[in-house]
N, C-alpha and C positions, 0 to 999 in steps of 0.2 A: 396450335393456339399460342397468343400470346404469351410469351416465360413468365412474365410480372400480373397476370391477370387470374380472376377465380373460375376454377369450374363449376357448373352449374349447383353441382352438391357441394361445394367447397363455399359459394357462395352463402346457399340455405342456410350452411351451420354456421355461416361467422355473420351473418345476419342473423340467425337463431340466438346463439351466442351474445353478443350485441342487446338484445333483444330481453333473456331472460338472467335476469340478476336477482338482486337483493331484495328488489317489492314483489318478484314471485314468490317468492321462499317464506315471507311473514307478511306481509302487508297484503296482499291480495286472499289468501284465507281467513286472515281476521274481519277484514272489512266484508267478506262474505258474509258470514254467522253475523256482524254486525247491523248490518241492512237489509237483511230481510231472506239469506240463505236464497232458497232455491230460484226465489222471483227475481234477486239481486244478480244470479248470474244467468239465466235470461239475458235480463237487460244490458247486463255488461257483454254477452256473446254479440248482441244484438249491436252496441256501440261498437266492441271492437274490430268485426267486420266492416261497418259502415266508415263511420268517419274515421277510428285507427288504420284501418288497413287501404281507405281509400287517400292518405296523407303519406302512409308508407310507402302504395305503389306512387306516388309524386317521385317522392324523391328517388325512388330506384329509378325511372321515368328518365329526371332530369340528370342523375349520371351516370347512366346507360348511355343516355343521348351526350352530349358533353364530351364523358372520359378527362375531367378536370377535377380539381378540387373545386372546394366551394363557392369560394371569391368567382374562381374564372366559369362555373359553370353557366351561374345568374347573368355573369358581365358578356357571356357569349349567347345565352339563348334569349337575353332580354332582345326586343327590337331599338332599331336604332334610335337615339334620343331617348331612352330608360334607361342608361347603364348606369344608374344610379342603385339599379337592383342588387349589383355587385355586395351592395353593403352588408344584405341579406345572407350571405355565403359566411359574414364575419360569426356568424350565431357559435362556430366552433368556437368560440372562446366562453360560452353557456360548456361543453365539454370541458375545457381546460380546467374552468372552478371546478366544476361536477368531482375531476381528477382528485382533485385535491382534499377533498373529505373522504371519498369515497373509497379513497386510499388506507385513508385512517382506519374503519371498519374493519376492512381486509385485513389488517393489520391485527384485529381483535380478532377475527375470524383464525388465521394463524395460531395464534396466544390459543385458541379456546383446542385445536385440533392435538396442540403438544401436552394441555390439560387432559384431555379426552384421555390420553398413556395411561397419565403419571398422578395426576391428583383431581378427579371429580368434587364440587363438594357435596358435603354429606347431607346436608339437608337446604330447605330453600331460603333460611337467615343465612347460613354460610355460602349460600349461591349466590345473594345478595352485594354479602359485603365481599366477599370475594371481586363480584363483576366493578365496583364502586371503586376499592381498591386498587385495581388494577386499572381502571379508567381516570383516577384524581390523584394515583400517587405513584406509579410505575410507571414514570416516564421510560427509564431505559431500556424495559424489556418494548414498551411500546413501539422505541423507534427504532430496534432492532427488526422489529417484523414488517414496519411500517416502509424501513429502506427494502427492508429483499421482495417487497411488492412493486419495489420501483426499477427494481435490477431487474424483476422476471417481464415487468410488462414491455422497459425500453430494451431488453435484448431479443422480444419477440419482434416489436415494430421495426427494429434497427435493419433486421432480414430480409422486411420485405414483406409481398401480399404473400407468395408463394411459400414460402419455405419458412415464414414467421406465423402470419395472421393465418392463414389458412391451415398450417400445419398442426400449428395449436389447437386450433377447434374441431381440426378433424378427431384428432387425439380424446381433447376433453369434454367436447359436448355430446358424443356417445359414451364417454366414461361415466359422464353426469349422469344420464338417460338410465344407465345402467343399474349406478348403486340406489337411486330412486323407484326403480321396478325392482330390486332387489327388500326395500325398507317398505315399499309398499305391501311387496306377496307377505312380509311379516307381517304390517300390519293390521291386515285382514285377519287376521288370527286373532287375533287382540280382541276382549272384550268394549273395549269402547271405539272397535270401528263404526258399529251401526250409527252408535250417537254419532259419531263424528260427520257421516252420513246426512243425516237428518239434520247437522249444525249448519252445511255447509248449500243443502240441497233442497231441505223443506220447506216450502212454503209460507214464510213468518209475514204476515198482511201487516202485524204490529210495530215487527220492526221497520218497514218497508217505505221511507217516505219522500216525498217532492222533495227532498234534498239526496238520499238516497241515489234518484237519476244523477245527478251531478255528479258522485263519486263513482259513478258507476263509469261514466262518460271520460271522465278525469284520469283515472287509472287506465283503463282503455288507450288512452293518449299518449300518458303517461311508462307502461310498459315498453310501449316497441321503440324506444329511443329515438322517438321523431323531436323534430324541433330544432335540435341541434347539427345540422348536415350529418349525422353520422352512418345514415343510411344512404344518401346519397354518395356520399365518400366511398364505402365499402365498392356503391354501384359504380361507379367510377371505373374498378377496374372489372367490371363485368362484358362478356359480350355479350353484339347487339341482338344477335341471332337468339336470344334466351326468353321464351314466355315469362316478363316482370311478371304478368297478374299471378300466374301458376305458383312461379316460385316465392311471392308476399305473401296468396294463401298460404301455405309450407309452412313458413316463417311463423303464419298470427296462428296455425292452427299447433304448431307445438311449443310457442309460449306461454299459450290459453291451457293446455293437454299438463304441463311442468306445472304449472300455478294448482293445476287444480290435485294433481299428485299429493304436489309438496302439500298441499292441505288436510289430505288426506292423511298422512305419515303425521304430520303433526299435532291434528288434533284428538286422530288413533289415541297419539300414545300418553298424552295430555288428559284425556279421558279416562283412559286405563287407569291410569294414575289417581281419579279422583279431583283432579284439578280442573277450573276453569282457565280458559285462555287471558293473558295478557296480552298488550299491543308491543309493537315495535322491539326495540332490544330487548325487552323485559322480558316478553314470551323464548326468545333465540339464547338469550346468556343469562338469565337467572333461572326461569321454570323449565327449558328441557334438560339442561346441565343438571340438575336438583333429580328430575324423575329417571336420568340414564342410571345414575350413579343406585338409585332405587334398584334399579336394575339387575344387577349385579353384573357378572362376567359379562353377559350378552350385551347389555347398556354399553358399558364400554366399547364395545366392537362398534354399535349402533351409531355412539356420540361422533367417537373416529370419521366412522362412512359418512354422517350428515355432516359435518365440519368440512370436509374435505368436498362433496358436495356442494356447499355452499360456498365454499372458497374458490371451487369451478366458473361456477353460476358467476362469480362478484369480479373474477381474473379475466373472462372473456369481455365482459363489460367495459371493464377497465380499459382494456384494449382498446377497445371501440371508439370510445371517446376521445384517446388520444390521438389515434392516427387522422381526425379531420386538421390536427391542430400541423402534425408532421407533411403531412402530406402540401398544408399551404404553403410550408415555409422552405419546402424541396421544388413546388411549382412559379409562384409569386416570387420567391426570392432566390431561387438558382443554389441552395445549399444542398452539399450532398445528403444521402439519408442518414447516415450515422450519425450526422454532427449536429440534424435538424432535431434525430430522434432524441440522443443525447442531452444536448440544450434545453428541448422543450420540457423532456423529462423533471433536468436539473432544476429548472425553474418552477415546475411546478410542485417536486417535490420542495423546493426550499418554503414556499408558500405554504402546505400543505401541513408543512413542523409546528409553523404558528397554528394554524387551523388545529392540531393536533393539541397543542399546549393548552389553548382556550378549556379546555374540558379539564384540564388540570387544576386542581385545590392552589397552587404555588402561582398561575398567569391567569387563571378564571375573571379574577375582579378586572384584571388591565388589560384581560381583552372582551370581554363581555362590554356593551355599547346598547344602551336602551332595555329592555326585555331579553338580549338574546344575545349568547356570548359566537366567537365569529363562524364556528362551525355550526350552528343553525343559522345564522346568517345567512353565510354561504348555501347550505342546503334551500330554505326560504328562496332566496332570490331566485337560485337557479332553476327552481321546479315550478317556483307562484308567477314568475314572472318573465324567465329569458327564454325557458322551452315553447312557453305558453305564444310569448311573440315567434319567435322560431317557423312553430308550427302555423302559427295565422299569415307569416310572409310565403310562408310554400305553397297556401291551400291560395292566398289571393293569385300569387304569380302564376300559379299552376292555371286557374279558374279564368284569370282578364287579361294578364299581359302574355304570356308563352304564346306563340304561335301555332293555333287550334291543330292545325295541320299535324304537326310533332306532337304530338298528346296522340291524337286520332291514329298517327301510324305506327306508333307502337304499344296500341291496346285494340283496337277497331279487327285486327287480323287474327287476334288471339282468343278475341271475347264476343266481339261481334256490334254493332251497332247501338244495341238496346243496352247493356252493360253498359257501354265509353258515356252515353248522355247520361244516365243511372249518376252514377262515377264523378260526370264534369258537374251537374247539378248537387251534390252531397260537397263538393271542390269550392264551389263559389254562394252555396247557402249556408250550408248543414254545419261545415267543418268549421269554416272562422268565426259562425254567429257562435257556436257550441264551445269552442275554445275560448274565446273571450270571454264569454257568462263563466266556465270555469277559472280564470283567471281574475278576474271582480271576485269571484268568492274566494278565493285561496287569500288573493289580500285584504278581506273584510270589509271590502265596496257594498256585496252587497249579501245576505246573508238567505242561503234557502232551509 
């Protein structure tokens, strides 16, 4: 086997590491309960295995066939006269943008790992004051953890596929799953566990509306790290004889199971404490730390494990979204890997400092444009516009532009003709239309 290519298991763990991120741990659980519980889960599972996995397979197909960076992959596989499709490969810049604010959140997580062992907030009011004070006033501490985040990312990628990325995921992903399993076993014994099960799985048709379908499709798309050639880039280091459909299914199953387990853990703890779940950062950085404190010694241990698991999920994702930029610099610009890694990481690091400062009291006003600060703008532009455009580009390219024999030869031997035809239909019609509707909804052009 090529010394710088993924093993089959290595690719699955790395791709799962890319897919499993912060959205799995706190976004999926909340939107499940907020959109009808069990009925939403069924719709989500249908969409993640139809639309999400279809585009995921397409990216793996492209990467494993060309064995090149994103730009070169589209350029190589495009028919003669359609080389302008290479610009689809520049969606790696979406990941670069995401990294700048994603790393800021990782810095928050590192801070809470330390707080778990030193000084958890004693009440919900103290917890809110602590988090907002850290976010708005403690620039120095944020910069320390933020810098540590980029050092870890850069050192991993600089070592290459085998010694860096695969090795990291081979350690962190099993560790993440073991921690979550341990937390789940503990959660099952809590009084709030059955309420958590009801919250996530009981069909609540009053909460499930037409817009919930769009939410399900949107999260199914975003949770798999598609639309920014991340999976394509990882697949470029995959051996051609790997069953790309089976590998994709494994990644989707792992991604979904981790999201469900995380939800059961979080809500078991939340409901046992007699609290109602809140969304986003409030749930993870305000509600849970105060609950962990109230649990005494065991709460300190659980808090530490929870934030370590969150850090593992975030770091593996962060590594994956910088790798496409590095691979582009290595292959298209002939820059040595270490120089490409440290150069790209430094550039993202500097931009990210400005993004970090946009949340602080001192710089917030000067770094706010319209209704959003720079942190929120980067989040909005990447998730609501750039990622959907990247997904649409992959779907159209594979559905209409790519030589059909390339796709057929990659899929039919593993799945048969019927699966291939269904997959191609989804790529041509269902995926691009669905993702386009999601994009219109996210940017506010349509309301459903």
